[in-house]
C-alpha positions as CSV (number, residue, x, y, z in Angstrom):
1,M,0.0,0.0,0.0
2,K,2.8,2.4,0.9
3,R,4.5,1.7,-2.4
4,L,1.3,2.4,-4.2
5,F,1.1,5.9,-2.8
6,T,4.8,6.6,-3.1
7,L,5.5,9.3,-5.8
8,N,8.4,7.3,-7.3
9,T,7.6,7.8,-11.0
10,I,6.9,10.7,-13.3
11,S,3.6,9.1,-14.1
12,K,2.5,9.2,-10.5
13,K,3.8,12.7,-10.0
14,L,2.0,14.0,-13.0
15,Q,-1.2,12.3,-12.0
16,F,-0.9,13.7,-8.5
17,I,-0.3,17.2,-9.8
18,L,-3.3,17.1,-12.2
19,M,-5.7,15.8,-9.6
20,S,-4.4,18.3,-7.0
21,V,-4.8,21.2,-9.3
22,A,-8.3,20.1,-10.3
23,V,-9.5,19.5,-6.7
24,I,-7.9,22.6,-5.3
25,S,-9.2,24.8,-8.1
26,T,-12.7,23.4,-7.6
27,L,-12.5,23.8,-3.8
28,V,-11.3,27.4,-4.0
29,V,-13.9,28.4,-6.6
30,T,-16.8,26.8,-4.6
31,L,-15.6,28.3,-1.3
32,I,-15.4,31.8,-2.9
33,F,-18.8,31.4,-4.5
34,S,-20.4,30.1,-1.2
35,A,-18.9,32.9,0.8
36,F,-20.1,35.5,-1.7
37,E,-23.6,33.9,-1.7
38,L,-23.8,33.9,2.1
39,S,-22.6,37.4,2.4
40,S,-25.1,38.6,-0.2
41,A,-28.0,36.8,1.6
42,K,-27.0,38.4,4.9
43,K,-26.8,41.8,3.4
44,E,-30.1,41.5,1.6
45,Q,-31.8,40.3,4.9
46,I,-30.5,43.3,6.9
47,E,-31.4,45.8,4.2
48,S,-34.9,44.5,3.9
49,L,-35.4,44.7,7.7
50,Q,-34.0,48.2,7.8
51,S,-36.3,49.2,5.0
52,L,-39.3,47.7,6.9
53,S,-38.2,49.5,10.1
54,Q,-37.9,52.8,8.3
55,M,-41.4,52.4,7.0
56,L,-42.9,51.6,10.4
57,S,-40.9,53.9,12.5
58,P,-42.9,57.2,11.9
59,N,-46.2,55.5,12.8
60,I,-44.7,53.8,15.8
61,T,-43.3,57.1,16.9
62,A,-46.7,58.8,16.6
63,A,-48.3,56.0,18.6
64,I,-45.6,56.4,21.3
65,L,-46.5,60.2,21.4
66,F,-50.1,59.4,22.0
67,D,-49.2,56.5,24.3
68,D,-51.3,54.1,22.3
69,Q,-49.8,50.7,23.0
70,D,-52.5,48.9,21.1
71,A,-51.6,50.8,18.0
72,I,-48.0,50.0,18.5
73,Q,-48.8,46.3,18.9
74,E,-50.9,46.3,15.8
75,L,-48.1,47.9,13.9
76,I,-45.4,45.4,14.9
77,N,-47.5,42.2,14.7
78,P,-47.5,42.0,10.9
79,I,-43.7,41.9,11.0
80,L,-43.9,38.4,12.4
81,L,-45.3,37.3,9.1
82,R,-41.7,36.9,7.9
83,S,-40.5,33.4,8.6
84,D,-37.1,34.6,9.7
85,V,-38.3,37.2,12.3
86,L,-38.2,35.8,15.8
87,S,-39.3,38.9,17.8
88,V,-40.2,42.5,17.5
89,S,-40.1,44.9,20.4
90,V,-40.5,48.6,20.9
91,T,-38.8,50.3,23.8
92,S,-39.2,53.8,25.2
93,A,-36.4,56.3,25.5
94,E,-36.0,55.2,29.1
95,G,-35.6,51.5,27.9
96,A,-39.0,50.3,29.0
97,V,-40.7,47.8,26.7
98,L,-43.8,49.4,25.3
99,A,-44.8,46.5,23.0
100,Q,-43.5,43.1,22.0
101,A,-44.4,40.5,19.5
102,L,-42.9,37.0,19.6
103,S,-42.9,34.4,16.8
104,Q,-44.3,30.9,17.5
105,S,-41.1,29.3,16.0
106,P,-39.1,27.0,18.4
107,S,-36.2,29.2,17.8
108,V,-37.6,31.9,20.1
109,I,-37.1,29.5,23.0
110,L,-33.3,29.5,22.2
111,I,-32.9,33.2,22.0
112,D,-31.7,33.6,25.5
113,R,-29.4,30.5,25.2
114,D,-27.8,31.1,21.8
115,L,-27.3,34.5,20.4
116,H,-24.8,33.3,17.8
117,N,-27.4,32.5,15.1
118,I,-29.6,35.7,15.6
119,T,-29.2,39.0,13.9
120,Q,-30.8,42.1,15.5
121,V,-31.7,45.2,13.6
122,M,-32.0,48.3,15.8
123,T,-33.9,51.3,14.4
124,P,-34.2,54.6,16.5
125,L,-37.6,56.2,16.8
126,T,-37.2,60.0,16.4
127,L,-39.3,63.0,15.5
128,D,-38.0,66.4,15.0
129,N,-34.7,65.2,16.3
130,Q,-36.3,64.1,19.5
131,H,-35.5,60.5,20.5
132,Y,-38.6,58.6,21.7
133,G,-37.4,55.0,21.7
134,E,-36.2,52.1,19.5
135,L,-37.6,49.5,17.3
136,Q,-35.7,46.2,17.7
137,I,-36.2,43.3,15.3
138,S,-34.5,39.9,15.9
139,V,-34.0,37.7,12.9
140,D,-33.1,33.9,12.9
141,D,-30.0,33.1,10.8
142,S,-30.8,29.4,10.7
143,L,-32.1,29.7,7.2
144,L,-28.8,31.1,6.1
145,I,-27.0,28.3,8.0
146,E,-29.2,25.8,6.1
147,R,-28.3,27.5,3.0
148,V,-24.6,27.3,3.8
149,T,-25.0,23.6,4.7
150,F,-26.6,23.0,1.4
151,Y,-23.7,24.8,-0.3
152,G,-21.3,22.7,1.8
153,Q,-22.9,19.5,0.6
154,F,-22.8,20.8,-2.9
155,I,-19.1,21.6,-2.6
156,V,-18.4,18.0,-1.3
157,L,-20.3,16.6,-4.3
158,I,-18.4,18.9,-6.7
159,L,-15.1,17.9,-5.0
160,L,-15.9,14.2,-5.5
161,S,-17.0,14.8,-9.0
162,S,-13.8,16.9,-9.7
163,F,-11.7,14.2,-8.1
164,V,-13.2,11.5,-10.2
165,A,-13.1,13.7,-13.3
166,S,-9.5,14.8,-12.6
167,F,-8.4,11.1,-12.0
168,F,-9.7,10.0,-15.4
169,L,-8.5,13.2,-17.0
170,S,-5.0,12.6,-15.5
171,L,-5.0,9.1,-16.8
172,F,-5.8,10.3,-20.3
173,L,-3.3,13.1,-20.1
174,R,-0.6,10.9,-18.6
175,R,-1.1,8.5,-21.5
176,K,-1.2,11.3,-24.0
177,F,1.8,13.2,-22.7
178,L,3.9,10.5,-21.0
179,S,3.6,7.9,-23.6
180,P,6.6,9.3,-25.6
181,M,8.7,9.6,-22.5
182,L,7.8,6.1,-21.3
183,Y,8.7,4.8,-24.7
184,L,12.0,6.7,-24.6
185,A,12.7,5.2,-21.1
186,K,11.8,1.7,-22.4
187,I,14.3,2.1,-25.3
188,S,16.9,3.4,-22.9
189,Q,16.5,0.4,-20.6
190,K,16.6,-2.0,-23.5
191,I,19.9,-0.4,-24.8
192,T,21.3,-0.5,-21.3
193,K,20.6,-4.2,-20.9
194,S,21.7,-5.2,-24.4
195,Q,24.6,-2.8,-24.8
196,D,23.3,-2.4,-28.4
197,Y,23.9,1.2,-29.3
198,S,22.6,0.7,-32.9
199,L,19.0,0.8,-31.6
200,R,17.0,4.1,-32.2
201,A,13.9,5.6,-30.7
202,Q,11.0,6.7,-33.0
203,V,10.0,10.3,-32.8
204,Q,6.3,10.2,-31.8
205,S,5.6,13.9,-31.4
206,Q,6.9,17.2,-32.6
207,D,7.1,18.9,-29.2
208,E,9.9,19.0,-26.7
209,I,9.6,15.2,-26.2
210,G,10.2,14.9,-29.9
211,Q,13.3,17.1,-29.7
212,L,14.5,15.1,-26.7
213,T,14.1,11.9,-28.7
214,T,16.1,13.4,-31.6
215,C,18.8,14.4,-29.3
216,F,18.7,10.9,-27.7
217,N,19.2,9.3,-31.1
218,S,22.1,11.7,-31.9
219,M,23.7,10.8,-28.6
220,L,23.3,7.0,-29.4
221,E,24.9,7.6,-32.8
222,N,27.9,9.4,-31.2
223,I,28.2,6.6,-28.6
224,E,28.0,4.0,-31.3
225,Q,30.7,5.8,-33.3
226,R,32.9,6.1,-30.2
227,E,32.3,2.5,-29.3
228,S,33.3,1.4,-32.7
229,S,36.4,3.6,-32.6
230,L,37.2,2.4,-29.1
231,E,36.7,-1.2,-30.2
232,S,39.1,-0.7,-33.1
233,E,41.6,1.0,-30.8
234,V,41.2,-1.7,-28.2
235,Q,41.9,-4.3,-30.9
236,L,44.9,-2.4,-32.0
237,R,46.2,-2.0,-28.5
238,T,45.5,-5.6,-27.7
239,K,47.5,-6.6,-30.8
240,E,50.3,-4.3,-29.7
241,L,50.2,-5.7,-26.2
242,E,50.4,-9.2,-27.5
243,N,53.4,-8.3,-29.6
244,A,54.9,-6.5,-26.6
245,N,54.3,-9.5,-24.5
246,I,56.1,-11.7,-27.0
247,Q,59.0,-9.3,-27.1
248,L,59.1,-9.1,-23.3
249,H,59.0,-12.9,-23.2
250,E,61.9,-12.9,-25.6
251,Y,63.8,-10.3,-23.5
252,A,63.0,-12.2,-20.4
253,Y,64.1,-15.6,-21.7
254,Q,66.4,-14.9,-24.6
255,D,69.9,-13.6,-24.8
256,G,69.8,-10.6,-27.1
257,L,73.3,-11.1,-28.4
258,T,73.4,-14.8,-29.3
259,L,69.6,-15.4,-29.4
260,L,70.2,-18.4,-27.1
261,P,68.0,-18.9,-24.0
262,N,69.3,-16.8,-21.2
263,R,70.1,-17.4,-17.6
264,R,66.5,-17.1,-16.4
265,F,65.3,-19.6,-19.0
266,F,68.1,-22.0,-18.1
267,Y,67.3,-22.0,-14.4
268,E,63.6,-22.5,-15.0
269,K,64.2,-25.2,-17.6
270,L,66.5,-27.0,-15.1
271,Q,63.9,-26.7,-12.4
272,S,61.2,-28.1,-14.6
273,L,63.4,-31.1,-15.5
274,I,64.1,-31.8,-11.9
275,D,60.4,-31.6,-11.1
276,T,59.7,-34.3,-13.7
277,D,59.6,-37.9,-12.4
278,D,62.0,-40.5,-13.6
279,I,64.2,-38.2,-15.7
280,V,68.0,-38.2,-16.2
281,F,70.1,-35.6,-17.9
282,A,73.7,-34.2,-18.1
283,L,74.6,-30.6,-17.4
284,I,77.7,-29.1,-19.1
285,F,79.3,-25.8,-18.2
286,I,81.6,-24.1,-20.8
287,D,83.9,-21.2,-20.2
288,L,85.8,-19.7,-23.1
289,D,89.5,-19.6,-22.8
290,G,91.1,-16.5,-24.4
291,F,87.9,-14.5,-24.8
292,K,89.1,-11.7,-22.7
293,E,92.3,-11.3,-24.8
294,V,90.1,-11.1,-27.9
295,N,87.8,-8.6,-26.3
296,D,90.7,-6.4,-25.0
297,S,92.8,-6.5,-28.2
298,L,90.2,-6.3,-30.9
299,G,87.3,-4.6,-29.1
300,H,83.8,-5.5,-27.9
301,E,82.4,-5.6,-31.4
302,Y,84.7,-8.5,-32.3
303,G,83.9,-10.1,-28.9
304,D,80.2,-10.0,-29.5
305,L,80.6,-11.5,-33.0
306,L,82.8,-14.2,-31.5
307,L,80.1,-15.1,-28.9
308,H,77.5,-15.3,-31.7
309,Q,79.6,-17.7,-33.7
310,V,80.4,-19.8,-30.6
311,A,76.6,-20.1,-30.0
312,N,76.0,-21.4,-33.5
313,R,78.8,-24.0,-33.1
314,L,77.4,-25.2,-29.8
315,R,73.9,-25.6,-31.3
316,R,75.4,-27.9,-34.0
317,C,77.0,-30.0,-31.3
318,V,73.8,-31.2,-29.7
319,R,70.4,-32.5,-30.6
320,D,67.4,-30.3,-31.4
321,H,65.6,-31.0,-28.1
322,D,68.7,-30.3,-26.0
323,T,69.1,-26.9,-24.5
324,V,72.0,-24.5,-25.2
325,A,72.0,-21.3,-23.1
326,R,74.2,-18.4,-22.4
327,L,74.5,-17.5,-18.7
328,G,76.4,-14.3,-19.4
329,G,79.9,-13.1,-20.5
330,D,81.7,-16.1,-22.0
331,E,79.8,-18.7,-20.1
332,F,77.6,-21.2,-21.9
333,T,75.6,-24.3,-20.6
334,L,74.3,-27.4,-22.3
335,I,71.4,-29.5,-20.9
336,L,71.5,-33.0,-22.5
337,E,68.2,-34.8,-21.8
338,D,68.2,-38.6,-21.3
339,V,72.0,-38.7,-21.1
340,S,73.3,-40.5,-18.0
341,D,76.5,-42.4,-18.9
342,L,80.0,-41.0,-18.9
343,K,80.8,-42.2,-22.4
344,H,77.9,-40.5,-24.1
345,A,78.5,-37.2,-22.2
346,A,82.3,-37.4,-22.9
347,T,81.6,-37.8,-26.7
348,I,79.5,-34.6,-26.7
349,A,82.1,-32.8,-24.6
350,E,84.9,-33.9,-27.0
351,K,82.7,-32.7,-29.9
352,V,82.3,-29.3,-28.2
353,K,86.0,-29.0,-27.4
354,S,87.0,-29.9,-31.0
355,S,84.4,-27.4,-32.4
356,L,85.7,-24.6,-30.3
357,M,89.3,-25.3,-31.2
358,Q,88.6,-24.6,-34.9
359,C,89.8,-21.1,-36.0
360,I,87.0,-18.5,-36.1
361,S,87.0,-15.8,-38.8
362,I,85.7,-12.4,-37.8
363,K,85.8,-9.6,-40.4
364,E,88.8,-11.3,-42.1
365,V,90.6,-11.6,-38.7
366,Q,91.4,-15.1,-37.5
367,V,90.6,-15.7,-33.9
368,N,91.3,-18.8,-31.8
369,V,89.6,-19.7,-28.5
370,T,89.2,-22.9,-26.6
371,G,86.8,-24.1,-23.9
372,S,87.1,-25.2,-20.3
373,I,84.3,-27.7,-19.8
374,G,82.7,-29.2,-16.7
375,L,80.2,-32.0,-16.6
376,T,77.7,-33.2,-14.0
377,F,74.7,-35.6,-14.0
378,Y,71.2,-35.5,-12.5
379,P,70.3,-37.1,-10.2
380,G,73.7,-38.6,-9.3
381,D,75.6,-35.4,-8.8
382,G,72.9,-33.3,-7.2
383,Q,69.2,-33.3,-6.3
384,N,68.4,-29.6,-6.9
385,V,69.3,-26.8,-9.2
386,E,71.8,-25.1,-6.8
387,D,73.8,-28.3,-6.3
388,L,73.9,-29.2,-10.0
389,V,75.0,-25.7,-11.1
390,K,77.6,-25.5,-8.3
391,H,79.0,-28.9,-9.1
392,A,79.2,-28.2,-12.9
393,D,80.9,-24.9,-12.1
394,Q,83.4,-26.7,-9.9
395,A,84.2,-29.2,-12.6
396,M,84.6,-26.4,-15.1
397,Y,87.1,-24.6,-12.9
398,L,89.0,-27.8,-12.4
399,S,89.5,-28.2,-16.1
400,K,90.6,-24.5,-16.2
401,S,93.1,-25.1,-13.4
402,K,94.5,-28.2,-15.2
403,G,95.5,-26.2,-18.3
404,R,92.2,-25.3,-20.0
405,N,91.0,-26.7,-23.4
406,R,89.8,-29.9,-21.7
407,Y,86.8,-31.3,-19.9
408,E,86.4,-32.7,-16.4
409,F,83.6,-34.6,-14.7
410,F,82.4,-33.6,-11.3
411,S,83.6,-35.7,-8.3
412,H,83.0,-35.2,-4.6
413,A,86.7,-34.6,-4.2
414,I,86.3,-31.4,-6.2
415,E,83.5,-30.4,-3.9
416,E,85.7,-31.1,-0.8
417,Q,88.4,-28.9,-2.3
418,A,85.9,-26.1,-3.0
419,I,84.6,-26.4,0.6
420,E,88.1,-26.2,1.9
421,K,88.8,-23.2,-0.3
422,R,85.7,-21.4,1.0
423,R,86.7,-22.3,4.6
424,L,90.2,-20.9,3.9
425,I,88.7,-17.7,2.5
426,E,86.5,-17.2,5.6
427,E,89.3,-18.0,7.9
428,M,91.6,-15.4,6.2
429,R,88.9,-12.8,6.8
430,I,88.9,-13.7,10.4
431,A,92.7,-13.7,10.5
432,L,92.8,-10.2,9.3
433,K,90.4,-9.1,12.0
434,L,92.1,-11.0,14.8
435,G,95.7,-10.2,13.8
436,Q,96.7,-13.8,13.1
437,F,99.2,-12.9,10.4
438,V,102.8,-12.3,11.3
439,L,106.0,-11.3,9.4
440,F,109.1,-13.4,9.4
441,Y,112.4,-12.0,8.2
442,Q,115.1,-13.8,6.2
443,P,118.5,-12.0,6.2
444,I,120.2,-11.1,3.0
445,F,124.0,-11.3,3.3
446,D,127.0,-9.8,1.5
447,Q,129.0,-12.1,-0.8
448,C,131.1,-13.3,2.1
449,G,128.0,-14.5,3.9
450,I,128.8,-12.6,7.1
451,N,127.1,-9.3,7.3
452,A,123.3,-9.0,6.9
453,T,122.4,-5.5,5.6
454,K,119.1,-6.4,4.1
455,A,116.1,-8.7,4.9
456,E,113.1,-9.9,3.1
457,A,109.7,-9.7,4.9
458,L,107.8,-12.9,4.5
459,I,104.2,-13.4,5.7
460,R,103.2,-16.3,7.8
461,W,99.7,-17.2,9.1
462,N,99.7,-18.3,12.7
463,H,96.5,-20.4,12.4
464,P,94.9,-21.3,15.7
465,Q,94.4,-25.0,14.7
466,R,96.9,-25.7,11.9
467,G,99.8,-23.7,13.3
468,L,102.2,-21.8,11.2
469,I,101.1,-21.7,7.5
470,G,103.4,-20.5,4.6
471,P,102.3,-18.0,2.0
472,N,102.1,-20.6,-0.8
473,E,99.0,-22.1,0.8
474,F,96.9,-19.0,1.1
475,I,98.3,-16.1,-1.0
476,P,97.0,-17.6,-4.4
477,V,93.6,-18.0,-2.9
478,A,93.7,-14.5,-1.5
479,E,94.6,-13.2,-5.0
480,E,91.7,-15.1,-6.6
481,N,89.1,-13.8,-4.1
482,G,90.0,-10.2,-3.6
483,L,91.7,-10.5,-0.2
484,I,95.2,-9.7,-1.4
485,E,94.8,-6.0,-1.2
486,D,93.9,-6.1,2.5
487,I,96.7,-8.6,3.2
488,G,99.1,-6.5,1.2
489,N,98.2,-3.3,3.1
490,W,98.8,-5.1,6.4
491,V,102.2,-6.4,5.2
492,R,103.2,-2.9,4.0
493,G,102.2,-1.3,7.3
494,Q,103.8,-3.9,9.5
495,A,107.1,-4.1,7.4
496,I,107.5,-0.3,7.5
497,E,106.8,-0.2,11.3
498,D,109.3,-3.0,11.8
499,A,111.9,-1.3,9.7
500,A,111.5,1.9,11.7
501,Y,111.9,-0.1,14.9
502,F,115.1,-1.7,13.5
503,Y,116.5,1.7,12.7
504,Q,115.5,3.0,16.2
505,L,117.3,0.1,17.9
506,S,120.5,0.1,15.9
507,G,120.7,3.6,14.5
508,K,121.6,2.0,11.2
509,K,119.6,1.4,8.1
510,M,118.4,-2.2,7.7
511,Q,116.8,-2.5,4.2
512,V,113.6,-4.4,4.2
513,S,112.2,-5.8,1.0
514,V,108.4,-6.5,0.6
515,N,106.8,-8.7,-2.1
516,T,104.0,-6.9,-3.9
517,S,101.3,-8.7,-5.8
518,P,100.5,-7.4,-9.3
519,L,96.9,-7.2,-8.2
520,Q,97.8,-4.5,-5.6
521,I,99.2,-2.2,-8.3
522,D,96.4,0.1,-9.6
523,H,96.6,2.2,-12.7
524,D,95.8,5.4,-10.8
525,G,98.9,5.1,-8.6
526,L,97.0,5.2,-5.3
527,W,99.2,2.4,-4.0
528,V,102.3,4.5,-4.6
529,D,100.7,7.3,-2.5
530,E,100.0,4.9,0.3
531,W,103.6,3.7,0.3
532,I,105.0,7.2,0.4
533,L,102.6,8.3,3.2
534,A,103.4,5.3,5.3
535,C,107.2,5.8,4.9
536,N,106.9,9.5,5.8
537,K,104.7,8.7,8.8
538,H,107.6,6.8,10.4
539,D,110.4,9.2,9.2
540,L,112.3,6.4,7.5
541,P,115.6,7.2,5.9
542,R,115.8,6.9,2.1
543,D,116.5,3.5,0.6
544,T,115.2,1.7,3.7
545,M,112.3,0.0,1.9
546,I,112.5,-2.2,-1.1
547,I,109.5,-3.2,-3.2
548,E,109.8,-6.5,-5.0
549,V,107.8,-7.0,-8.2
550,T,107.9,-9.6,-10.9
551,E,109.3,-8.7,-14.3
552,N,105.9,-9.5,-15.9
553,T,104.5,-6.5,-14.1
554,L,106.9,-4.1,-15.9
555,M,106.7,-5.5,-19.4
556,D,104.1,-3.2,-20.9
557,P,105.9,-0.1,-22.2
558,D,102.7,1.9,-22.2
559,S,101.7,0.9,-18.7
560,P,101.6,3.6,-16.0
561,V,103.2,1.2,-13.6
562,Q,106.7,2.2,-14.9
563,Q,106.0,5.8,-14.2
564,Q,104.8,4.8,-10.7
565,M,108.0,3.0,-10.1
566,Q,109.9,6.1,-11.0
567,R,107.9,8.0,-8.4
568,L,108.7,5.5,-5.8
569,N,112.4,5.7,-6.7
570,H,112.2,9.5,-6.5
571,Y,111.0,9.3,-2.9
572,G,113.7,6.9,-1.8
573,I,111.9,3.5,-2.2
574,D,114.0,1.0,-4.1
575,I,112.7,-1.4,-6.7
576,A,113.7,-5.0,-7.0
577,I,112.9,-7.5,-9.8
578,D,111.9,-10.7,-8.1
579,D,112.3,-14.2,-9.7
580,F,114.4,-12.7,-12.5
581,G,114.8,-14.9,-15.5
582,V,111.6,-16.9,-15.4
583,G,109.4,-14.3,-17.1
584,Y,109.5,-12.6,-20.5
585,S,112.7,-12.7,-22.5
586,S,112.6,-9.0,-23.4
587,L,115.0,-6.9,-21.2
588,A,114.3,-3.5,-22.7
589,Y,112.5,-2.4,-19.6
590,L,115.8,-2.6,-17.7
591,Q,117.1,0.3,-19.8
592,R,114.0,2.5,-19.2
593,L,113.6,1.9,-15.5
594,D,115.8,2.8,-12.6
595,I,115.9,-0.7,-11.1
596,D,118.0,-1.1,-8.0
597,I,118.2,-4.9,-7.5
598,L,117.8,-8.1,-9.5
599,K,116.9,-11.2,-7.6
600,I,118.0,-14.3,-9.5
601,D,115.4,-17.0,-9.3
602,R,116.3,-20.1,-7.2
603,S,115.8,-22.4,-10.2
604,F,119.0,-21.1,-11.7
605,I,121.0,-21.3,-8.5
606,K,119.8,-24.9,-7.7
607,H,121.8,-26.6,-10.4
608,M,125.0,-24.5,-10.4
609,D,126.9,-27.3,-8.7
610,T,126.3,-29.7,-11.5
611,N,125.2,-27.8,-14.6
612,E,127.5,-25.5,-16.5
613,S,124.6,-23.9,-18.4
614,S,123.2,-22.7,-15.1
615,I,126.5,-21.1,-14.2
616,A,126.7,-19.5,-17.7
617,L,123.2,-18.0,-17.3
618,V,123.9,-16.7,-13.8
619,R,127.2,-15.2,-15.0
620,A,125.4,-13.5,-17.9
621,I,122.7,-12.1,-15.5
622,I,125.3,-10.7,-13.0
623,T,127.4,-9.2,-15.8
624,M,124.4,-7.6,-17.5
625,A,123.2,-6.2,-14.1
626,H,126.5,-4.8,-13.2
627,N,126.9,-3.1,-16.6
628,L,123.5,-1.5,-15.8
629,K,124.7,-0.6,-12.3
630,V,122.2,-2.9,-10.8
631,K,122.9,-5.0,-7.7
632,V,122.2,-8.7,-7.8
633,V,120.8,-11.0,-5.1
634,A,121.0,-14.8,-5.5
635,E,118.0,-16.6,-4.0
636,G,117.9,-20.1,-2.7
637,V,121.6,-20.6,-1.8
638,E,121.6,-23.9,0.1
639,T,125.1,-25.3,-0.4
640,E,128.7,-24.1,0.2
641,G,129.5,-24.9,-3.4
642,Q,126.8,-22.6,-4.7
643,H,128.2,-19.9,-2.3
644,Q,131.7,-20.2,-3.6
645,L,130.6,-20.1,-7.3
646,L,128.5,-17.0,-6.7
647,K,131.3,-15.4,-4.8
648,Q,133.6,-16.0,-7.8
649,L,131.0,-14.5,-10.1
650,S,130.9,-11.4,-7.9
651,C,127.3,-11.7,-6.9
652,D,126.5,-8.8,-4.6
653,Y,124.1,-10.4,-2.1
654,L,123.2,-13.9,-1.0
655,Q,120.0,-15.3,0.4
656,G,119.2,-18.9,1.4
657,Y,119.0,-21.6,4.0
658,L,122.8,-21.9,3.9
659,F,123.0,-18.7,5.9
660,A,119.7,-18.3,7.6
661,K,116.1,-19.4,7.4
662,P,113.1,-17.0,7.8
663,M,112.6,-16.2,11.5
664,P,110.2,-14.1,13.7
665,S,111.0,-10.5,14.1
666,K,112.2,-10.9,17.7
667,D,114.7,-13.5,16.7
668,F,115.9,-11.4,13.8
669,I,116.3,-8.4,16.1
670,D,118.3,-10.5,18.6
671,Q,120.6,-12.0,15.9
672,Y,121.0,-9.2,13.3
673,V,119.9,-5.9,14.7
674,T,121.0,-5.5,18.4
675,P,124.2,-7.5,18.0
676,T,125.2,-4.8,15.5
677,L,124.5,-2.2,18.1
678,L,126.7,-4.1,20.7
679,V,129.6,-4.4,18.3
680,T,129.4,-0.7,17.5
681,E,129.4,0.2,21.1
């Protein structure tokens, strides 16, 4: 019921408005007409009574003058003939009732109780401006009230008639005027549900609704055009997105240089194979030997072309369903599905090795590279991706350490070595923090083997479990894993501090030589600045420190290292060539550099007792050095025969177990620093 009377539609609102206007208009008109009719009747009644009173007042006045009450009574009685007159009375000037006539109507009884429905007309009785009394006529208004009641009933009847008429009229008008709007609304709802913007509404009238329909159709046409345009654009964008997704997939899973699967694809492929039940496969890691030299000498363009040709060769070495991927740089991998025996895998590895050994032509330049190859198997060598990749990598590094251009299978011994290597690296980091490294000093004697004026600082590792460890066991690992710089900095600082202490104790200069790794030497010369600052910090005399470098470090004539050596020499830090004779054959750098000392490698000294060729080589080196005004130190002197031969050849300094082994700094001070002081004193 509540919903029925809720004005929730235009139809109901319009019907309500039409009916309201009709009813209100009818009611207002009827009320105005009724009020006018009642007012007119009242006025007419009073005017007629006043006229009657005016007609009778002269005669009644005359009767009052003659005190003729009967005459007065006879004059007023006829007035009662009017049905609406209730009473007529004549009073004297003093207010005394001279005559009175009462109607027989029941209304007279109610005069004293209800004066609301009675109208009184008072007419003064005068003669010659002399007031003699009043004529009072009381009239019953009940007739007027009955008339008003009649009009009220008439109004109600008219209202009901108007309501009914307006209801049907509103229904007619609603259908007449709202039909186009309802039709338009129906079309709109249909379009909304179907999303078919090709539908159109028919124009049913030429009024504002017709204009609205025309505008609605125009809007639909615009929407249809925009939808068509949008649909075309969406199709275009969708196609572009599909192409972009394809390209993104290629970028995500394909190496842009070689067009091989990339690292991400390789790992996902490997994981998918491992997740497959009852599958076996071989994993091969390949690292190109000599690629860096090609890249550095010919440029990155040649390096990229080389990688592209290597990728093509690797594809030809395997089956179509096998996977060839590039992990990055010069590292490639092969996944050989359903390969589980060593012989089959070795055949493919040999094929890959032979293919890579063939000369590659790049822009008419002949390039040669080889491959270090490591092989592992699933599931025998690992149950997950991490273990398989790690083991293949270890096998590959084993082949590289054994001379390159070969292949090696993974074994658990390799893993144990790798674990030991990682443990060694971590322990070296701890050793640096806890100060477990110490310096030993091996004296360097004059040719007589008596006086020690120099000493070589040699690092030792005082390991808490393994005891004293020599440099050959940890320095190569430190160089491979970026720890050599920190170790070298410690050695430099400690050696300079010890040299300053030696000088403080003896008052004489004891030259200390320090081995320097090529990896410590940077092209910007910061390592030279650090050496100079450290020496100045301890106020060392000139020529106290000697830096030992290998001859390979000085071979490049364009290298800034040679200029850095000249700076060191300028600040009083001597340069020694360590292991002389085992490096490059070119000696031109000796002419360009101010070298202070040549240290003949122990391999030449070892066979001097029995090999004339060794003697000849040592003689040539000493002679050449002396002609260049360079002092010579012979390393590894272990026999008296070697000592005598070197003495005959005029070797300047001798170093070896024959004279003294490396010793802790305290022992060195006791034997070679403070005794000098005592002798002097």
